[in-house]
Wavefront OBJ file of the C-alpha trace (Angstrom):
o trace
v 2.250 68.263 15.827
v 6.017 68.206 15.499
v 7.810 67.017 12.373
v 11.287 65.552 12.548
v 13.579 67.631 10.327
v 15.621 64.527 9.396
v 12.981 61.945 8.457
v 9.894 64.185 8.142
v 7.763 61.927 10.375
v 5.085 63.740 12.390
v 4.698 63.299 16.176
v 2.366 64.697 18.808
v 5.217 65.674 21.171
v 7.895 68.239 20.386
v 11.299 66.554 19.865
v 9.758 63.083 20.230
v 12.557 60.493 20.549
v 12.493 58.038 17.646
v 14.638 56.333 15.050
v 14.747 58.075 11.723
v 16.006 54.799 10.333
v 16.126 51.537 12.223
v 19.686 50.558 13.064
v 21.023 47.455 11.358
v 23.988 46.885 13.681
v 24.805 47.459 17.324
v 27.325 50.132 16.353
v 24.663 51.980 14.323
v 22.335 51.752 17.326
v 24.971 53.285 19.614
v 25.797 56.051 17.127
v 22.094 57.008 16.928
v 22.005 57.669 20.692
v 22.901 60.896 22.474
v 26.667 61.412 22.538
v 26.683 61.601 26.330
v 25.335 58.041 26.704
v 27.386 56.373 23.987
v 30.333 55.566 26.315
v 27.976 53.787 28.735
v 26.443 51.773 25.886
v 29.904 50.797 24.665
v 30.836 49.750 28.201
v 27.805 47.442 28.447
v 28.509 46.123 24.962
v 32.095 45.280 25.963
v 30.928 43.467 29.111
v 28.428 41.398 27.117
v 30.847 40.622 24.290
v 33.436 39.429 26.795
v 30.893 37.340 28.733
v 29.268 35.890 25.591
v 32.018 35.497 22.971
v 30.105 32.727 21.194
v 26.894 34.792 20.888
v 26.049 36.780 17.774
v 25.407 40.508 18.064
v 22.285 41.635 16.257
v 19.391 44.067 16.473
v 16.153 42.514 17.672
v 13.090 44.418 18.871
v 15.084 47.556 17.840
v 17.633 46.825 20.587
v 21.171 45.464 20.696
v 20.761 41.751 21.282
v 23.015 38.783 21.912
v 21.764 35.690 20.130
v 22.685 32.012 20.186
v 19.890 30.021 18.599
v 17.495 32.529 20.109
v 17.611 35.889 21.901
v 19.767 35.673 25.032
v 19.881 39.227 26.426
v 19.143 42.781 25.183
v 20.075 46.302 26.236
v 18.716 49.701 25.249
v 19.227 53.376 26.002
v 16.521 55.346 27.780
v 16.384 58.926 28.936
v 17.788 58.315 32.446
v 19.184 54.779 32.283
v 20.254 51.841 30.186
v 17.784 48.995 30.301
v 19.224 45.497 30.486
v 16.691 42.834 29.506
v 17.686 39.324 30.605
v 14.115 38.060 31.026
v 11.887 37.476 34.037
v 13.443 34.198 35.067
v 16.909 35.786 35.259
v 15.773 38.734 37.376
v 14.216 36.214 39.749
v 17.356 34.075 39.973
v 19.532 37.147 40.636
v 16.987 38.996 42.839
v 19.215 39.027 45.908
v 22.212 40.450 44.013
v 19.987 43.013 42.275
v 18.758 44.563 45.523
v 19.404 48.291 45.349
v 18.817 48.388 41.584
v 15.570 49.321 39.859
v 14.289 45.945 38.660
v 10.980 44.790 37.277
v 10.069 41.460 35.745
v 12.632 40.931 33.013
v 14.223 44.404 33.165
v 17.103 45.983 35.071
v 17.455 49.764 34.882
v 21.053 50.961 35.183
v 21.159 54.739 35.809
v 23.765 56.671 33.865
v 25.177 58.308 36.982
v 25.764 55.028 38.849
v 28.773 52.754 38.285
v 27.911 49.627 36.318
v 27.950 46.302 38.183
v 30.122 44.762 35.459
v 30.753 41.419 37.165
v 27.052 40.986 37.919
v 26.061 41.865 34.336
v 28.549 39.266 33.063
v 27.213 36.585 35.455
v 23.626 37.328 34.408
v 24.597 37.171 30.722
v 26.373 33.820 31.140
v 23.377 32.465 33.081
v 21.055 33.606 30.265
v 23.234 31.814 27.702
v 22.994 28.561 29.651
v 19.261 28.965 30.289
v 18.110 30.267 26.902
v 20.852 29.460 24.385
v 20.723 26.653 21.870
l 1 2 3 4 5 6 7 8 9 10 11 12 13 14 15 16 17 18 19 20 21 22 23 24 25 26 27 28 29 30 31 32 33 34 35 36 37 38 39 40 41 42 43 44 45 46 47 48 49 50 51 52 53 54 55 56 57 58 59 60 61 62 63 64 65 66 67 68 69 70 71 72 73 74 75 76 77 78 79 80 81 82 83 84 85 86 87 88 89 90 91 92 93 94 95 96 97 98 99 100 101 102 103 104 105 106 107 108 109 110 111 112 113 114 115 116 117 118 119 120 121 122 123 124 125 126 127 128 129 130 131 132 133 134
C-alpha cells in the first residue's frame, strides 16, 4: 500500500494518480495537473471558451465541463493525452474529420505531442451546443 503524503489516502499502487481534493473550478483542475500538461489544458480551455461564450464553465464528473442547461462537452487530462468528451453522437457526426485521431464512442484522445485541431474542436463544441444545449 502507498499513502499519499498530502491527503493521507491509501492506494494499492505507488504514486497512484488521484485528487487530494476535488477541484471546484476549471482553473483549480488545471493547477492540480502536472505542470508540463497545463499549457495544453489551457489551450483547449481557450478554444472551448471562444467557441461556447454563452456556456458556463463548471466541474462535472470531476472534469472541466461546459454547460448550458445540461452538460455540453468535457475535457480531462490523462497520462499521455487530453480526453475530449463530446458524446457518442458527436463522434459519429464528425467521424470523417476525426480519422487519424484515437476516437471511441464519445471520446477523442488528443496526444500531448500532436498539434491540437483547434478549428475541429471548436466546430465539435458548437455542434454539441446546438444538439445538447437548452
